[in-house]
C-alpha positions as CSV (number, residue, x, y, z in Angstrom):
1,X,16.8,-2.1,-12.2
2,X,18.5,1.0,-10.6
3,X,18.7,0.4,-6.8
4,X,19.8,3.6,-5.1
5,X,20.7,3.4,-1.5
6,X,20.1,7.0,-0.9
7,X,17.0,7.1,-2.7
8,X,15.9,4.0,-0.6
9,X,16.8,5.7,2.8
10,X,15.2,8.9,1.9
11,X,11.8,7.4,0.6
12,X,11.8,5.1,3.8
13,X,12.2,8.2,6.0
14,X,9.4,10.0,4.2
15,X,7.0,7.3,4.2
16,X,7.9,6.5,7.8
17,X,7.0,10.2,8.9
18,X,3.6,10.0,6.8
19,X,2.7,6.6,8.0
20,X,3.6,7.6,11.5
21,X,3.0,4.1,13.1
22,X,4.9,5.0,16.5
23,X,1.9,7.9,16.6
24,X,-0.7,5.4,15.6
25,X,0.2,3.1,18.6
26,X,-2.4,4.6,21.0
27,X,-5.2,4.1,18.1
28,X,-3.8,0.5,17.6
29,X,-4.1,-0.5,21.2
30,X,-7.8,1.5,21.2
31,X,-8.2,-1.0,18.5
32,X,-7.5,-4.3,20.1
33,X,-9.2,-3.3,23.3
34,X,-12.5,-2.8,21.0
35,X,-12.2,-6.1,19.0
36,X,-9.7,-7.8,21.3
37,X,-7.3,-8.9,18.3
38,X,-5.3,-7.4,15.6
39,X,-4.1,-9.4,12.6
40,X,-0.7,-7.8,12.3
41,X,0.3,-10.1,9.4
42,X,-2.8,-9.3,7.3
43,X,-2.9,-6.0,7.9
44,X,1.1,-5.4,7.1
45,X,0.4,-7.3,3.9
46,X,-2.4,-5.7,2.8
47,X,-1.2,-2.3,3.7
48,X,1.8,-3.1,1.6
49,X,-0.3,-4.4,-1.3
50,X,-2.4,-1.4,-1.5
51,X,0.9,1.1,-1.5
52,X,2.4,-1.0,-4.4
53,X,-0.9,-1.0,-6.2
54,X,-1.2,2.3,-5.8
55,X,2.3,3.2,-6.9
56,X,1.6,1.5,-10.3
57,X,-2.3,2.4,-10.9
58,X,-2.9,5.6,-8.4
59,X,-3.1,8.6,-11.0
60,X,-5.1,6.2,-13.2
61,X,-7.5,5.1,-10.6
62,X,-8.1,8.6,-9.6
63,X,-8.3,9.8,-13.0
64,X,-10.7,7.1,-13.7
65,X,-13.3,7.9,-11.2
66,X,-12.8,11.6,-11.8
67,X,-10.9,12.6,-8.6
68,X,-7.9,14.7,-8.6
69,X,-4.9,14.1,-6.0
70,X,-5.9,17.3,-4.2
71,X,-9.3,16.0,-3.3
72,X,-8.0,12.8,-2.4
73,X,-5.6,14.3,-0.2
74,X,-8.1,16.8,1.3
75,X,-10.7,13.7,1.9
76,X,-7.9,12.3,3.8
77,X,-7.0,15.2,6.0
78,X,-10.5,15.3,7.0
79,X,-10.5,11.3,8.1
80,X,-7.1,12.2,10.0
81,X,-8.6,15.2,11.6
82,X,-11.4,13.4,13.1
83,X,-9.3,10.7,14.4
84,X,-7.0,13.2,16.0
85,X,-10.1,14.9,17.5
86,X,-10.8,11.4,19.1
87,X,-7.8,11.1,20.4
88,X,-7.1,14.7,21.9
89,X,-10.7,15.3,23.1
90,X,-11.4,11.6,24.4
91,X,-14.5,11.2,22.3
92,X,-16.0,8.7,19.9
93,X,-16.7,9.9,16.4
94,X,-16.1,6.5,14.4
95,X,-19.0,4.5,15.8
96,X,-18.0,1.2,14.1
97,X,-20.5,-2.0,14.2
98,X,-18.1,-3.4,16.5
99,X,-15.8,-5.5,13.7
100,X,-14.7,-8.8,15.0
101,X,-11.0,-8.0,14.2
102,X,-8.8,-5.3,13.1
103,X,-6.9,-5.9,9.9
104,X,-8.1,-4.5,7.0
105,X,-10.3,-1.6,7.8
106,X,-9.3,0.8,9.6
107,X,-5.7,-0.6,10.3
108,X,-4.4,-1.1,6.5
109,X,-6.6,1.4,5.4
110,X,-6.9,4.2,6.0
111,X,-4.4,4.1,8.9
112,X,-1.5,2.7,7.6
113,X,-2.0,3.1,3.9
114,X,-4.0,6.0,4.1
115,X,-4.5,9.2,1.9
116,X,-1.7,10.9,3.3
117,X,0.6,7.8,2.5
118,X,-1.1,7.6,-0.9
119,X,-0.4,11.0,-2.1
120,X,3.2,10.8,-0.5
121,X,3.5,7.7,-2.9
122,X,2.5,9.6,-5.8
123,X,5.0,12.5,-4.9
124,X,7.9,9.9,-4.7
125,X,7.0,8.7,-7.7
126,X,7.8,11.8,-9.4
127,X,11.2,12.1,-7.7
128,X,12.4,8.5,-7.3
129,X,13.1,5.3,-9.2
130,X,10.2,2.8,-8.6
131,X,12.0,-0.1,-7.4
132,X,13.6,2.1,-4.8
133,X,10.0,3.6,-3.5
134,X,9.0,-0.5,-3.6
135,X,12.1,-1.4,-1.3
136,X,10.9,1.6,1.2
137,X,7.7,0.4,1.2
138,X,8.5,-3.1,2.4
139,X,11.1,-1.6,5.0
140,X,8.4,0.3,6.4
141,X,5.6,-2.7,6.5
142,X,8.3,-4.7,8.3
143,X,8.5,-2.0,11.1
144,X,5.0,-1.4,11.0
145,X,4.3,-5.4,11.6
146,X,6.9,-5.5,14.5
147,X,4.7,-2.4,16.3
148,X,1.4,-4.2,15.4
149,X,2.7,-7.4,16.8
150,X,4.1,-6.1,20.0
151,X,1.5,-3.4,20.7
152,X,0.5,-5.6,24.0
153,X,4.4,-5.4,25.5
154,X,4.4,-1.5,24.1
155,X,1.0,-1.0,26.0
156,X,2.5,-2.7,29.3
157,X,5.8,-1.0,28.9
158,X,3.8,2.7,28.8
159,X,1.3,1.7,31.3
160,X,-2.1,3.4,31.4
161,X,-1.2,7.0,32.3
162,X,1.6,6.8,29.7
163,X,-0.6,5.8,27.1
164,X,-2.9,8.8,27.7
165,X,0.0,11.2,27.6
166,X,1.2,9.7,24.3
167,X,-2.4,9.5,23.0
168,X,-3.0,13.3,23.5
169,X,0.7,14.2,22.2
170,X,0.4,12.0,19.3
171,X,-3.2,13.3,18.7
172,X,-2.3,16.8,18.5
173,X,0.8,15.9,15.9
174,X,-1.6,14.1,14.0
175,X,-4.0,17.2,14.2
176,X,-1.1,19.0,12.9
177,X,-0.4,16.5,10.0
178,X,-4.4,17.1,9.0
179,X,-3.9,20.6,8.8
180,X,-0.8,20.6,6.8
181,X,-2.3,18.3,4.6
182,X,-5.4,20.0,4.3
183,X,-3.6,23.5,4.0
184,X,-1.2,22.0,1.0
185,X,-3.7,20.5,-0.9
186,X,-6.8,22.9,-0.6
187,X,-5.0,25.5,-3.1
188,X,-5.0,22.8,-5.8
189,X,-8.7,22.4,-5.4
190,X,-9.4,25.6,-6.6
191,X,-6.7,25.8,-9.4
């Protein structure tokens, strides 16, 4: 076991940026308003398990179903793009059959442990020791849990106007992440 503080910090920061739970606060609040309740513990644990499972089996799973990492990343970029468009334009593209609670879908997957996160985990695996990535995933999930748990307080603190501003700003950031993810993987599809 080779725990390395520098690797843990770097992997944690990279995952934090990709998961972007702060940027997802407007989506989380939106979901809570639609379904009435968010299962913070379940969403965090499921997302963590998905990420750790993908760390060990990701490449094999994709190979098994005949999907390369680039296709997976481009598909994830498109989902993020549509979420971002919803936020920026104030429209509803994902018409769900009103889920009773928001935990596994769409919170744990694809919002927290989405294609961007999965692709990042595969990239980190090439650079860092597995145990350091696992610690980074756990640290991020603790933070995600806290944000989910206190989304009501965060909402009250920001107010309706503040939330709208945050939603638009993070919508544009999410749009940029989607375009970057798309652009950096689209060439790989044709090679």
